[in-house]
C-alpha positions in Angstrom: 150.1 162.3 164.4 146.8 164.1 164.0 147.3 164.4 160.3 148.1 160.8 160.1 145.0 159.8 162.0 142.8 162.0 159.8 144.4 160.5 156.8 143.6 157.0 158.0 139.9 157.9 158.6 139.2 159.4 155.2 138.9 156.1 153.3 136.1 155.1 155.7 134.0 158.1 154.9 134.7 157.6 151.2 133.5 153.9 151.5 130.3 154.9 153.2 129.5 157.5 150.5 130.1 154.9 147.8 127.9 152.3 149.6 125.1 154.8 150.0 125.2 155.7 146.4 125.2 152.1 145.3 122.3 151.4 147.6 120.2 154.2 146.0 121.1 153.2 142.5 118.4 150.9 140.9 119.5 147.4 139.9 120.1 147.0 136.2 118.6 144.0 134.5 120.5 142.4 131.6 118.6 141.8 128.4 117.6 138.2 127.7 120.1 136.2 125.9 119.5 134.5 122.6 119.3 131.1 124.3 116.6 132.3 126.8 114.5 133.7 124.0 114.8 130.4 122.1 113.5 128.5 125.2 110.6 130.9 125.6 109.6 130.5 122.0 109.7 126.7 122.3 107.6 126.9 125.5 105.0 128.8 123.6 104.9 126.3 120.8 104.4 123.4 123.3 101.4 125.1 124.9 99.6 125.3 121.6 96.9 122.6 121.2 97.5 120.3 118.2 95.2 120.7 115.2 92.9 117.8 114.4 93.4 116.3 110.9 90.5 116.5 108.4 89.0 113.4 106.8 90.6 114.3 103.4 94.1 114.5 104.9 96.5 111.5 105.2 97.1 112.2 108.9 93.4 111.3 109.6 93.9 107.7 108.3 97.2 107.2 110.1 95.7 105.5 113.2 93.8 103.1 111.0 97.1 101.7 109.6 98.8 101.5 113.0 97.8 98.0 113.9 99.8 95.1 115.5 100.2 91.7 113.8 98.3 89.9 116.6 95.2 91.9 116.0 95.5 91.4 112.2 95.9 87.6 112.7 92.8 87.3 114.8 90.7 89.3 112.4 91.9 87.2 109.4 90.9 84.1 111.4 87.5 85.6 112.0 87.2 86.4 108.3 88.0 82.8 107.4 85.8 81.4 110.1 82.8 83.8 110.1 80.6 81.8 112.4 82.6 82.8 115.5 80.4 84.4 118.1 82.8 87.1 119.2 82.5 90.6 117.7 84.8 91.3 114.9 86.7 94.4 116.2 86.3 93.7 120.0 86.2 97.4 121.1 89.3 98.2 119.1 89.7 100.6 116.2 89.0 99.2 112.7 92.1 99.0 110.6 92.5 99.6 106.9 96.0 98.1 106.7 94.9 94.5 106.1 92.0 95.4 103.8 94.3 97.4 101.6 96.9 94.6 101.3 94.2 92.0 100.9 92.9 93.9 97.8 96.4 94.4 96.5 97.4 90.8 96.9 94.1 89.6 95.3 94.9 91.7 92.2 98.3 90.2 91.6 97.1 86.7 92.5 94.4 86.9 89.9 96.8 88.0 87.3 99.4 85.4 88.2 97.0 82.5 88.6 95.2 83.4 85.4 98.4 83.5 83.5 99.6 80.2 84.9 96.3 78.3 84.3 95.9 79.4 80.6 99.6 79.3 79.6 99.1 82.6 77.8 101.8 85.3 77.8 101.5 88.0 80.4 98.8 90.6 79.5 99.4 93.9 81.3 95.9 95.3 80.5 94.4 92.5 82.6 96.5 93.7 85.6 95.3 97.3 85.0 91.7 96.1 84.8 92.0 94.1 88.0 93.5 97.1 89.8 90.7 99.4 88.7 87.9 97.0 89.4 89.0 95.5 92.8 89.9 98.9 94.4 86.7 100.4 93.1 84.6 97.5 94.6 86.4 97.6 97.9 85.6 101.3 98.3 82.3 101.9 96.5 80.4 98.9 97.8 80.7 99.7 101.5 80.2 103.4 100.7 76.8 102.7 99.0 75.8 100.3 101.7 76.7 102.8 104.4 74.4 105.5 102.9 71.5 103.0 102.7 72.1 101.8 106.3 72.5 105.3 107.7 69.4 106.5 105.8 67.4 103.6 107.4 68.4 104.7 110.9 71.4 102.4 111.5 74.3 103.7 113.7 76.9 101.8 111.7 80.2 103.6 111.2 81.7 104.0 107.8 85.3 103.0 108.6 84.1 99.8 110.4 82.0 98.9 107.4 84.9 99.7 105.0 87.3 97.6 107.1 85.1 94.5 107.5 84.2 94.6 103.8 87.9 94.5 103.0 88.5 91.6 105.3 85.7 89.7 103.6 87.9 89.4 100.5 90.5 87.4 102.5 88.8 84.1 101.6 89.4 84.8 97.9 93.2 84.7 98.4 93.6 80.9 98.9 90.7 80.3 96.6 92.4 82.1 93.7 95.6 80.1 94.3 93.6 76.8 94.0 92.0 78.1 90.8 95.4 77.8 89.1 94.4 74.2 88.6 93.3 73.9 84.9 89.7 72.8 85.5 86.9 75.2 84.6 84.2 73.4 86.7 86.5 73.3 89.7 87.2 77.0 89.5 83.5 77.9 89.2 82.7 75.8 92.3 85.5 77.3 94.3 84.8 80.9 93.4 81.1 80.4 94.1 81.8 79.0 97.5 84.2 81.9 98.3 81.6 84.5 97.3 79.0 82.9 99.6 81.5 82.4 102.4 82.6 86.1 102.3 78.9 87.1 102.3 78.3 85.2 105.5 80.8 87.4 107.2 79.0 90.5 106.3 75.5 89.2 107.1 76.7 87.8 110.5 78.2 91.2 111.6 75.4 93.4 110.3 72.3 91.4 110.6 71.0 93.4 113.5 71.1 96.6 111.3 69.7 94.8 108.3 66.8 93.2 110.3 65.2 96.6 111.2 65.3 97.9 107.7 62.4 98.0 105.2 62.0 95.2 102.7 63.2 97.4 99.8 66.3 98.5 101.8 67.1 94.9 102.7 67.0 93.8 99.1 69.1 96.8 98.1 71.8 96.2 100.7 71.8 92.5 99.9 72.2 92.9 96.2 74.9 95.6 96.5 76.8 93.9 99.3 76.9 90.5 97.6 77.3 92.0 94.2 80.9 92.8 94.8 81.7 89.2 95.6 79.8 88.0 92.6 81.6 90.4 90.4 85.0 89.1 91.7 83.8 85.5 90.9 82.7 86.4 87.4 85.8 88.5 86.7 88.1 85.7 87.7 86.3 82.9 85.7 85.4 84.9 82.6 88.3 87.3 82.3 91.4 86.1 84.1 91.0 82.3 83.7 89.8 82.3 80.1 
């Protein structure tokens, strides 16, 4: 009986020894799994601050092409009716979407209307000339005016000036369509009115900046700013419609 009792008590002592040894043994940490490492790597990437795009990168201009159709519609209406008292951009970002497509549409309308009014075969070199000239005017004219205005102390922003100058060409689109009518006098009158009409939009929106400039700077901005519209008028009547 005593041997049987001692036999029954031995496992208890053995269990206590094992428990004490387990208690003293430090806990072992398993290495991170591949999935956990992937999560930590993604977390580090999310914490990084995004890099700002430079002005020579396409990402910089992306917000200026992200514009809704309602905003474009109201700006086109202001370009056609330049005497409206409200500001052109109304505390919103200027867009380059409509100015780009306005210039592009004007190029093809000039080529198509000129071909239709003269009954001549299509001349590709006229289309190439129109592309080079119109795109150059839409970019170079506001660039030169910006340097003159900023040198005179104006706080005008270049992208706003570039955008509103592109919108000033909107009035030429219906005008060029009407110029398909085979009448030289009618075309000269229409294109002259369109040139003056588009100039009113620029003067109305930038008169406060022009007013404080010197007399020489005023003449320079006026000649250069309206020179683009006069060039379109002359190019249409003397090159595309003749």
